[in-house]
TIDO-524811 format. One record per residue (C-alpha): residue in one letter; x, y, z. Coordinates in steps of 0.5 Angstrom, whole numbers, m for minus. Example, Ala and Ser with C-alpha at 12.3 -4.5 7.8 and 13.67 -1.06 7.14 Angstrom:
{site "A" {25 m9 16}}
{site "S" {27 m2 14}}
***
This chain:
{site "X" {0 35 m296}}
{site "X" {5 38 m291}}
{site "X" {2 46 m289}}
{site "X" {5 51 m285}}
{site "X" {m1 51 m280}}
{site "X" {0 44 m278}}
{site "X" {1 42 m271}}
{site "X" {8 41 m270}}
{site "X" {10 44 m277}}
{site "X" {17 47 m278}}
{site "X" {17 54 m279}}
{site "X" {20 58 m285}}
{site "X" {24 64 m283}}
{site "X" {31 67 m285}}
{site "X" {34 64 m279}}
{site "X" {40 60 m282}}
{site "X" {38 52 m283}}
{site "X" {30 54 m283}}
{site "X" {29 52 m290}}
{site "X" {33 46 m289}}
{site "X" {30 44 m283}}
{site "X" {23 44 m287}}
{site "X" {25 40 m292}}
{site "X" {28 35 m287}}
{site "X" {22 34 m283}}
{site "X" {17 34 m289}}
{site "X" {21 29 m293}}
{site "X" {25 25 m289}}
{site "X" {23 25 m282}}
{site "X" {16 27 m281}}
{site "X" {13 31 m275}}
{site "X" {8 31 m270}}
{site "X" {6 24 m272}}
{site "X" {5 26 m279}}
{site "X" {9 21 m283}}
{site "X" {15 23 m288}}
{site "X" {14 23 m296}}
{site "X" {20 17 m296}}
{site "X" {26 21 m298}}
{site "X" {33 20 m295}}
{site "X" {38 24 m292}}
{site "X" {45 22 m294}}
{site "X" {50 28 m291}}
{site "X" {49 34 m287}}
{site "X" {53 39 m283}}
{site "X" {54 39 m276}}
{site "X" {48 44 m275}}
{site "X" {44 41 m280}}
{site "X" {44 47 m284}}
{site "X" {47 44 m290}}
{site "X" {44 37 m293}}
{site "X" {44 32 m299}}
{site "X" {38 29 m300}}
{site "X" {35 24 m305}}
{site "X" {28 21 m307}}
{site "X" {27 14 m305}}
{site "X" {30 11 m311}}
{site "X" {37 15 m310}}
{site "X" {37 16 m317}}
{site "X" {39 24 m316}}
{site "X" {41 28 m310}}
{site "X" {40 35 m308}}
{site "X" {45 39 m305}}
{site "X" {42 45 m300}}
{site "X" {46 50 m297}}
{site "X" {42 54 m292}}
{site "X" {48 57 m288}}
{site "X" {48 64 m291}}
{site "X" {54 63 m295}}
{site "X" {52 67 m301}}
{site "X" {55 74 m300}}
{site "X" {49 77 m304}}
{site "X" {43 73 m302}}
{site "X" {45 72 m295}}
{site "X" {40 69 m290}}
{site "X" {34 71 m295}}
{site "X" {35 65 m299}}
{site "X" {37 58 m299}}
{site "X" {42 55 m304}}
{site "X" {40 49 m308}}
{site "X" {43 44 m313}}
{site "X" {43 38 m317}}
{site "X" {49 33 m316}}
{site "X" {51 26 m318}}
{site "X" {56 25 m312}}
{site "X" {60 28 m307}}
{site "X" {66 27 m303}}
{site "X" {63 31 m297}}
{site "X" {58 36 m296}}
{site "X" {63 42 m298}}
{site "X" {65 38 m304}}
{site "X" {60 36 m309}}
{site "X" {60 33 m316}}
{site "X" {56 34 m321}}
{site "X" {55 34 m329}}
{site "X" {52 41 m329}}
{site "X" {56 47 m328}}
{site "X" {56 51 m322}}
{site "X" {59 57 m320}}
{site "X" {62 59 m313}}
{site "X" {56 58 m308}}
{site "X" {59 64 m304}}
{site "X" {58 70 m310}}
{site "X" {52 73 m314}}
{site "X" {52 68 m320}}
{site "X" {53 71 m327}}
{site "X" {46 71 m331}}
{site "X" {44 64 m335}}
{site "X" {51 61 m335}}
{site "X" {51 56 m329}}
{site "X" {46 52 m325}}
{site "X" {46 55 m318}}
{site "X" {39 56 m316}}
{site "X" {36 59 m309}}
{site "X" {29 59 m305}}
{site "X" {27 65 m302}}
{site "X" {26 64 m295}}
{site "X" {22 70 m293}}
{site "X" {15 67 m292}}
{site "X" {12 63 m287}}
{site "X" {6 61 m291}}
{site "X" {8 55 m295}}
{site "X" {5 48 m297}}
{site "X" {9 42 m299}}
{site "X" {6 37 m303}}
{site "X" {10 30 m304}}
{site "X" {11 23 m305}}
{site "X" {17 19 m305}}
{site "X" {20 21 m311}}
{site "X" {17 28 m313}}
{site "X" {16 35 m308}}
{site "X" {13 41 m310}}
{site "X" {14 47 m305}}
{site "X" {9 52 m305}}
{site "X" {10 59 m302}}
{site "X" {5 65 m301}}
{site "X" {7 72 m299}}
{site "X" {14 72 m301}}
{site "X" {17 78 m298}}
{site "X" {10 80 m297}}
{site "X" {7 80 m304}}
{site "X" {10 74 m308}}
{site "X" {8 67 m309}}
{site "X" {11 61 m313}}
{site "X" {13 54 m313}}
{site "X" {19 50 m313}}
{site "X" {20 43 m315}}
{site "X" {25 37 m314}}
{site "X" {25 30 m316}}
{site "X" {22 26 m321}}
{site "X" {18 28 m328}}
{site "X" {13 24 m332}}
{site "X" {16 21 m338}}
{site "X" {12 15 m341}}
{site "X" {15 9 m339}}
{site "X" {22 12 m338}}
{site "X" {24 12 m331}}
{site "X" {30 17 m330}}
{site "X" {28 24 m332}}
{site "X" {29 28 m326}}
{site "X" {29 36 m325}}
{site "X" {32 41 m320}}
{site "X" {28 48 m320}}
{site "X" {28 53 m315}}
{site "X" {24 59 m315}}
{site "X" {26 66 m312}}
{site "X" {21 72 m314}}
{site "X" {25 78 m313}}
{site "X" {30 78 m318}}
{site "X" {28 78 m326}}
{site "X" {34 81 m328}}
{site "X" {40 77 m326}}
{site "X" {41 69 m324}}
{site "X" {34 67 m321}}
{site "X" {28 64 m324}}
{site "X" {20 64 m323}}
{site "X" {15 58 m324}}
{site "X" {8 59 m323}}
{site "X" {9 66 m320}}
{site "X" {4 71 m319}}
{site "X" {10 76 m321}}
{site "X" {8 81 m326}}
{site "X" {1 79 m330}}
{site "X" {2 72 m326}}
{site "X" {0 68 m332}}
{site "X" {6 66 m335}}
{site "X" {8 59 m332}}
{site "X" {16 59 m333}}
{site "X" {21 65 m333}}
{site "X" {28 63 m334}}
{site "X" {34 67 m332}}
{site "X" {39 61 m330}}
{site "X" {40 54 m332}}
{site "X" {35 49 m330}}
{site "X" {38 42 m329}}
{site "X" {35 35 m331}}
{site "X" {37 28 m331}}
{site "X" {36 24 m336}}
{site "X" {34 27 m343}}
{site "X" {30 21 m346}}
{site "X" {32 24 m353}}
{site "X" {40 24 m352}}
{site "X" {40 20 m345}}
{site "X" {45 25 m342}}
{site "X" {44 30 m337}}
{site "X" {41 37 m340}}
{site "X" {38 43 m338}}
{site "X" {30 45 m339}}
{site "X" {29 51 m344}}
{site "X" {22 52 m344}}
{site "X" {15 49 m342}}
{site "X" {8 49 m345}}
{site "X" {3 52 m345}}
{site "X" {7 59 m345}}
{site "X" {1 63 m342}}
{site "X" {m6 63 m339}}
{site "X" {m12 67 m342}}
{site "X" {m17 69 m337}}
{site "X" {m24 70 m340}}
{site "X" {m29 72 m334}}
{site "X" {m35 72 m339}}
{site "X" {m35 64 m340}}
{site "X" {m36 61 m334}}
{site "X" {m36 53 m336}}
{site "X" {m33 53 m343}}
{site "X" {m26 57 m341}}
{site "X" {m24 53 m335}}
{site "X" {m19 49 m339}}
{site "X" {m14 45 m335}}
{site "X" {m8 42 m338}}
{site "X" {m1 38 m336}}
{site "X" {5 43 m337}}
{site "X" {10 40 m342}}
{site "X" {17 41 m341}}
{site "X" {22 42 m347}}
{site "X" {29 41 m348}}
{site "X" {31 45 m354}}
{site "X" {25 43 m359}}
{site "X" {24 37 m356}}
{site "X" {18 35 m351}}
{site "X" {21 31 m346}}
{site "X" {16 30 m340}}
{site "X" {11 33 m336}}
{site "X" {10 35 m328}}
{site "X" {7 30 m325}}
{site "X" {0 31 m321}}
{site "X" {0 38 m324}}
{site "X" {m5 42 m328}}
{site "X" {m5 49 m331}}
{site "X" {m11 53 m333}}
{site "X" {m10 55 m340}}
{site "X" {m16 58 m340}}
{site "X" {m19 61 m333}}
{site "X" {m26 64 m331}}
{site "X" {m23 67 m325}}
{site "X" {m17 69 m321}}
{site "X" {m14 62 m318}}
{site "X" {m12 63 m311}}
{site "X" {m5 64 m309}}
{site "X" {m8 63 m301}}
{site "X" {m8 55 m302}}
{site "X" {m15 54 m304}}
{site "X" {m17 47 m302}}
{site "X" {m24 45 m306}}
{site "X" {m27 39 m310}}
{site "X" {m21 35 m309}}
{site "X" {m16 40 m311}}
{site "X" {m11 45 m308}}
{site "X" {m11 51 m313}}
{site "X" {m5 56 m313}}
{site "X" {m3 61 m318}}
{site "X" {m7 58 m324}}
{site "X" {m5 51 m322}}
{site "X" {m8 45 m319}}
{site "X" {m6 39 m315}}
{site "X" {m10 33 m314}}
{site "X" {m11 32 m306}}
{site "X" {m13 25 m303}}
***
């Protein structure tokens, strides 16, 4: 677990390269004696604002543009995509469809995503294959989760995802995952395509269309009976293809689950969700 208040932790801000630096230090390099999660750096711009990184297995690659190139988002967010190969950092190759990274993306037509940087409170939970970025107080009020890396799929070993959260636009090209936006009980709101590699039912790269459960029900009057946790299942079309590792969602909850990183009883609680912490 990497946290914003660790000694030597990277600072997340709207400065160019701040999100790229956070991922680089937590996933690849480590900081202040804290070891990295074991990911690899494959390509970078001269100032390290733009990166190509991967899990230790090198089974999929993630492109981060954090140089303010998008004329709509500017420095408020870093851009994220999943790629299969590259000629150089400005020439990625992907089986998924990406629009020009410099413009605002048409709704639900492309796989371009962004991670909002307007929060200095964050937790990154990662191992060598999967990373969750939890952010609180985004733009002063929102909180949500981004995830890259490997997903659970029985004995199948090649299912990966690219899911970046941005809380401020529900009407266009952004998406929210485990968010407190609105009622705060809907795991996923999709406004753009979410790339996955590889759909085990088709053995091709695909896009995520929905998750289960679709909502949380709160029943404050039944303290024990209604604390029910479950894995989040992923759907592509009508087929279940896997689950998010080490993540449980409160199907029924007797209380508001904290958006301020509550560490209690061996779990980190955040937005109706929890992760086991050793």
